[in-house]
N, C-alpha and C positions, 0 to 999 in steps of 0.2 A: 504492500500499499505506500502510496508515495506522500510527500508532505502538502498540506494545505496552503493555497497560497494567501499572503494577506499583506496589504498594503500596509506600508513604513510610516504613513501618516494618516490620522484621524480623518474622515470624514466629516464635513460639519455637519453631519445628523448626530454622527459617533459623539463629537466636540461638544456640540449641546449638552448632550446628557451628561458628560464630564464634569463640565462648568458651572451648570446650575445647583452644582452639591455643594455649592457655598452656601446655601440652606438647606441643613440636614433634613429637612419635611421631605426634600425632592429628591432623596437617594434614591439612588436606578439600580437596585439590587434586584437579582433573579433567583430564586431558591427553587429547589427542584426534589422533592423526595421519591426516591425510587425503593418501593417496596421488592425485596429480593426473597424467594420461597427458601433459601438458606444462606448461611454466611459464606462470603466467597473466602475462595484460600487466602490468606493474606500476603502470603509472596507473590503469587501471582497477581494480586490485585496491585502490590507495588509496581511489579515490571510492566502491568498493562497502562497503569497511570502514568510511570517514567515515558514506556512508548508514546503514549499520548502527547506527553508535553516535545516530543522531538517530531511526531507529526503535523501538531498542531503548535507552530511557533509561537503564538500569541500569548500559550499558556508558561513561557519563559521568559515575558516580556515586561516590562517596566512603563508605566507612562512619564514621558520628560515634557514638561509644559515649556513653551516658549519665552522666552520674558519678555515684560509688556505686549504679550500676543502677536507679534512679528510673524506670529505664524498657526497652524493648527499644530496641536500634541503631536508629539509623534513616540512609536514605540521603540525600545529601544531593550536589549537583550539584559536582563538583570544579572550583575556580576557576582552578586551574591545570593543566587538563586539556591535554594532548600527546599527539597520533595517533602521531607519531615516536615517543615512548616503547614504547607498546603494539605497535607494529607493526615489526617485525625484519625483515631480511632477508640472508639469507649463501649460501655455496655449499657444498657437502658436501666434506670432505675425500677425497683418493683413497683407494680406489677408487670412490667414490662409490657403492655397494653397500648392500642394505638393513640388514647389520651396522651400517656406517659412519654411516647416517643415525640409526639407534637409540643409536648413542656419542653423536649431537649431540643428541637426546632426553633421556638420561640426565640432565646440570646439570640442564637445565630442569625436570623434574618433582621434581628433589631441592630445588631452591630455593623457598623462600618468598616471599609476595607483600609487595610495601612495601605496608603497612596503612593508609597516607596516600595512595593512590591508588587507582582504579579496578581492582578485582578479576581483570584479564585481560591475558594477551597473545596474540600472534599472532606465530608467525617463520616465514617463508618459506624453505625451505632448497631451493635447483637445484642441477643438476650432477648428478643421479644418473644412474646407469650405463646405465640404460633409455632415457634422454632426459625423463624425466619430472621432475616436483618434488612437494614436500610440502608442507603447510602446517601443521605444528603450533600446536593451540589449547589454551590453558592457561587456565583458569577455577574460582574457588573456588566451592566446591561450595554456600556461602550463595546464591550467585545464582540457581541453579538444579540441578535434579537430571537424570538420564541422557534421561529422555522428556522434559521440558521443553527440555533442550540441543538434541535434534533439532528442535523446533520452532522456536528461536532461530535454527539453522543455516538450517533453509530460508529464512528472511528475507534470507538473504546469496547465496543460491543464482538462479541462472537456469535457465529448462526448455530454453533452446538455448544452443547455443555461441557465436552473432553475434544476441542480440536485438534486433529492429528497434524497439522503442521503448526511450526512454530518459528516465524520468520526470526530472521536475527535483527538483533536492534537496532535501529535508525541511528545516523551519525547525531550528534548532538547540533543544535544551532548555532550559525556563525557568529563570535561575539563583536560588535562594532567598537571599536575604541576611537573616537573620534575627537578633535579638540573641541574646545567651545565656539573657536571663533568658524571652524568648517559648520559647524548646527546653526550657527548663527545665519549663515549664509544659504544654509538648505533652508532655514525656516523662510527667509526673504524670498528664496525663489519660488518653493509653494505657494506662497500666501500670493505673491505677484500673477503667477500660474493661475491662480484659481479667482483672482480679481480680472486678469484679462478674459478667463472665458466665461465671469459676469457680464462684464462691457460686452464681449462679443456677440452674447445671447441678447442682451437689453437691445443693441444696435439692430439684430436680425428682426427682432420682436418688433421694433419700431418701423423698421422699413416695411416691412409686413403688413402692417396697419396702415401705412401711407398708401401702399398702392390699394390695399382693399378702400380706404377712405376716397380715393379716385372711381374706383369699380362700382362699389356699392356703399355710397356713404351713410346709409341708413343703418344697414347690416354692420358694420363698421363702427359707428356711436353705441349701437344695442349690445355688441361684443364688449366694448370697453366699460359699457356701466356694467354688464354680468360679472367681468373679470375684478374690477374693483370692488364690486357687492362682495365678492366670494373670497377677496381678501381678506375684506373688513370682518366677515363674519369669521374664517380663520384665527383672526389676529386680536379679537373683541377680549377685552379683560372680562372674566367672571369672578370676582372676588369672594362672593358669596353663595353659599351652596342653596340648593332649590329648599332641600331638607331641613324642616324647621328644627331639627333633634340632632342631626349627625353633622354638626358645625365643629366640635374641638378638633385639634390637630396636636398631635404629640409625636413621640417616637418611639411610644408603646405599642406591641404589636401581637397580634394571637392568629394560630392559624388553625383552620378546621378543614375536614374533606369529608367527601361521600362520593359514590358514584352510582350511575343510571345503566342500562344497557343501550349501545351505541344503535342498534335499529329501533330501537323504540324513539329515541330522539329522532332519526332520520324520517320518521311514518308521522309523526306527530307534525313536523315540518310541510310534508310531502301533502298532508289532507287538505292544507290550506295553499297549498304553492307558494312555501316558502322555503328557505335554506335550514340547514342544522343551524348555523350560525345565527339565524332570525328566530328559533325557539327556545334556544340557548338562552338569547338575550331578554326574551317574553318571560322566562323561566326566572330570572334574575329580577325583573321590574315586579312581576307578582309576587316574588318574596319581599321586595323592599316593600310593596304597597301594606302587604301584610303586617309589616314588621311596624310600620307607622302606626296601623290601626289597633296592631294590639298596645301602643306608647299613647293611647289616646290624641294621636297628630297625623290624621288624613292626610293623605297628598295626592293630587292628581295627576303631576308632572315632576321628574327628575332628572337631571343631567348627567350625561352617561359622558365619558373618554372612551372613544373605542380605537384601537391602533388599527389603519389599513393595510394592508401586507403591500406592499410595491416592487417585492423580489420578483427578478424577471432574468434569472440565472439560477445556476447550479452552487454557487458560493456559499459559504459557510461562516465567514465574519461579516462583522460589520452590522449596521443596522437599516434596514429598507423598509421602512413604514414611516405614517405620519399618523398624529393624533386627533381624530373628529372629535367635535363634542359638539352633542346637541342635547335637546330634552323629549324625553318620551313619555307617551300618555299613560302612566303605569295605572292609572284610575280609569281607565278606558269600559270595564267592567265586561270583557270577554276575551279569554285567550285566544281565541281565532281573528281579531280584530286587531288584537297587540301585535302577534307575531306578523299578519299583513302590513301594518302599519311601520314595524320596524324594518321590515325588508323596503318599503318605500322609503323612509329615511336612508338608513344604509345605501341604498342604491343612490340615492341623491348625492349623500357625499361622496361616494366613490366617482361621482361626475363632476365633482367640484373643479373646476380651473384651478382654486389655490392648492387641490392635493397634489397634481402635476408639478407643482411650483415650491412643493414643501422643501428640496433641497436649497433653492434660493433663498426663501425664508429663512432657513436654519443660518446661511450663509452670512447673511444680513446680520441675523441677531448676534451671531459670534464676532461679529467685529465692532457691537458696542462694549463699552468699558464691561467687567464681568459683573460688576452690580447691577449694572442696567439690565445685561442681560439675564442676570435670575430676577428681579423683579419683574421684568414685562412676561417670561415665559412662564414663570410663577403664576403670574395674574392670571394667565390663561388656562393653568390648572387646577389650581386649588379652589376655583367653584365650581368643579364638578362634584358629584356627589360618588360615585363610585366608577370604577374601571370594569369593563369587561374584555376578556381576551379570548381566542379560540385559537387554539395550536393543534394543527394535525400531526399528532405521533405517528409510533409505530404500528404496524397492524399483523404482525408477526412475532413469532417467539425470538428471544435474543439472551444471551447470556453475557454474564461478567464473571470471571475468573471462577467457572463453575455453578454458579447461582444464576436462577433465572428471574427474569425481570416480570413482577406478578403486576404491580400498579405502577403508575408514575403521577403524582401531583406535582403542578406547576403552581406558584404562588408568585404572580407579579409583582412588579413594585405600586404602590400607592400612587406615586405621583402626584402628592398633594391633597387625593381625597382619602373619606372616611374607610371605604373597601376596595378591594380589588378581586373580581371573582375568575379562574381561570379553568377553562374545559381542555383538557388534553386528552386525545382520543389515546388508547392502548388496546390492541389487539380489539376485542368487541365491546370494549366499555370507554363509556364517557367518564374520565376523573375529574373530580371537580375540585379545584384547592380555593379556599377562601383566606385572604389576610386582610385583616380589621385594623383602623387605628383605635386603641385602651381610650383615648379622649372623647373619640365621636362615639363609639359602640361599646358601653361598658358592661354589655351579655353578651359576649361572641357565641356564646353557643345557642344562646337563644334566635340571634341572626341569622345563624346558621341553618338553625331547625327551619327558619322560617322561608330562606332560600330553595332550601332542599324541598319543602312543601309548596312552594310556587313552581318548581319545577316537577315534583310530581303532577300537580294541577295540569301543566302543561303537557303530560304525558297520558293524562286519564282518557283522551277521547283519540289516541294516537292509532289503534286497530281495535278489533273484538277482543283478541289476545288481553290478558291480564299484565298490564306495567311490570318490567323485571323491577323486583324488589329492591331497594335500595341499600346499600351498607353505608352506615354513617359511624365516623369516626370524629368525635368532638372533643374539643381540648377541658381541661378540669376546671381552668378558672372561669368566673363568670355565668355558671352552671345554674 
């Protein structure tokens, strides 16, 4: 297997996720909990991860910031890389059930990264009550997004429990030893190159608009108005959540998880002409409406942040998405109407001109002073009530150092909201991971139960067959 190719400098989208962490509420940490049918062989796991860091050079690189933002941050081999720092092993406290496992995950999810080291940590948790184990994977969002993360993970897995072929260990990535002055001119060059590309694109767009103004003046004016309106909707600040109760923000986190059958979700969506994502978001909406009613604060609308995937190649690194923000009518009173309406809203946002220009918008934001970038982009995110993310996972059996992957829960970053709900498919299951802010949601187990009930409501009419029973795993605090 050949090493994955990564760009040396952060893209503007990646740099934006890195720079806004000046506000820790906006930390971009992705956590995944992989449930395994047994404990993997420790020595083989070390070899697997070591091999992975050679095939995926980003795992041995740290971020180096350009002074005074002369250019984008770049990735450089960590001269002090220690595998032992990034790969940890512990035993689950008694009784070793799912609730206790998620108590172990909590502080991992809450802690920020050491920004002087490569931005990932793996923690093997053994001694679960079912005889299995869990691998807790923590990665910074600037390395990759959800779709790219699955492709990176596949470089660590085997297709058999005991593969017969063991390839030789790949060579270590080449370390770069650069003088500060060389780095400086490199930053200046890449910054000038990107500014040139922005300018060239602006000139091309202007020239195209002028030609159209001559041949179709009415259409040209209409298109300009549509584009301006789209950019305004994308950049519009929203400092206040729509929820009257989920308004606090903190660094405290809880995680919960459950799963449903993938086919049931697909049927529920297909019955009303929607997609799996439409049914998933509708289930969250129904759950949040239920949660607000339980607290005596009924709502009609809540604002969602929904990542729209822009990845058009087979690359594994970097981020290729844009966050769309819009209100969904959670109080619409019908699961079928809600699924249909969400499909209409998502389709509308996919075709917004500002979505296609998201890289240019990120470039402009990154060229502001860091405090201004954080405040402006933060104002776009903090007014949302929740994040929903749907990641296509692995549809077949895979193994890690002799252990089979049974469940795969992803916990997306909150991005300034009160909760993040992530669907990651695995074989025939929809694995649902929920991460909540303690200040916004002081009863995380009840919140998770409401979301589970909302999704069960979506599935009630999926088919004549009884819905697949959900497996629920809630944390101990807030029950």
